[in-house]
C-alpha angles and dihedrals in degrees: 000000000000121000117248111261113230125202089229088064090058108032133046121241091257092050091051090050091049095048091047095057110120131205131209088199094057090044092052090048092052094051096037096047091050092055089042092057089048091051093048090048092052090048091048092050092049089051092046092052092054101040111026129076116252094267092049091049090048091056091046090050092053091049091046093052090052093049093047092048089051090053090047088057088047089057087054092051092047087054088048092054092045089052087061090046092238104110094075135013088228117084090208092055091049096044104033112016095047092042092058100034098041115012103041096049090060093045097260136118127213097215090057096040098051100065090039093054096041088056087056089055094047094045103031113169093356126115088261094057106116090207094054093100089059090071100029117131095026134170095046135162123288090245093052092048091050090052091053092049092046091053088053094050093045092055097247093119093042094051091048088051092051091049091048093048091049091053091046093053090045088057096246097111131035113256114262140148094217139056089265096098132152133207116244123222112271102188114138096011119134125212092257091056090071099058091037092054091044095053090046094051097037097043094107093052092045093049097047093045091047089054091049091049091047093053091049091045093050089051088056094250107096088148088073089073086066088057089053090053092044091054090049095056100037123034095012095071090045092053090049090051094050092045092050093048092050094051104049115352123120094009132123122287091236137133088230113100090209088065105033099045134056134210113209131201110243124198125191096283093047091049090051094049116020108006111048122169096006097300087143088075089079102147087054091049094050092045092050113015089172091068113099118233097257092059096052097086091054090046089051091051091051093049090049090050090053093047095245099124130032130235103288120239122236121252089254090055090049091053089052090053090051092058105045098113114111104202120061117225 
């Protein structure tokens, strides 16, 4: 059994202080630029619908769905960073602003996500890790992996997620971000308790999505909200799957972050789809969760220089490692 590597064993106190320094400006840029890309994508799709032939618009629509799904994942990562208190210096910005601008629009909630995710950090790769089911059964065969990805792209995974989230907010299932869900006791509940509980728990999602729909409707392009939903139930689950596999799949069951977590090289396409705001520097994040996203590349470079972390694989190389089994089961 390997000992758990601590950041204090690698960096000096001054280095830890420097890498932990947060910035409201960088936090505002991360949130604002994500919404900015979404706005430009919506504008581009509206323009493409009016000016391009059907085949040109079809290509633009596919590209737009991919971009929007990538920004939806970015909202999830912004929530992730705010849960650690590193996206902004301000506690209010981390806990309230990010919750309403990033978490609620993608049917999430920071106050529920934070304890869930911090348990993942404390119990990484153990039987108590709530994210363990995300990487269970890997590696698998190429055919099996392709089936999983196809289910994501066809909307099967996304629709199951929507159904699960509806039942969670209705109080039927225990809240979870993974497929490891449990049914809650229903004794004594009346039929009206289900919609009442749902609207109470889902109010943030309903409000933020209603506002998004209203803005698109006022602009004369209410149909674009359908593109938002389409992105949410098709590429978005696939991007979550690839991101999860890259971070922890097919690694040692060890308390040492250097053995149970992976940093992955992300090019432009990967950053747009599966690795927004430096989430690919995942060893660095688990080693030093107090480091904000914009400092992770420099931390990675320092760890590489000191021989602590290896050359990271690409996302394509990770996918190949996930599908090395010969016999299908």
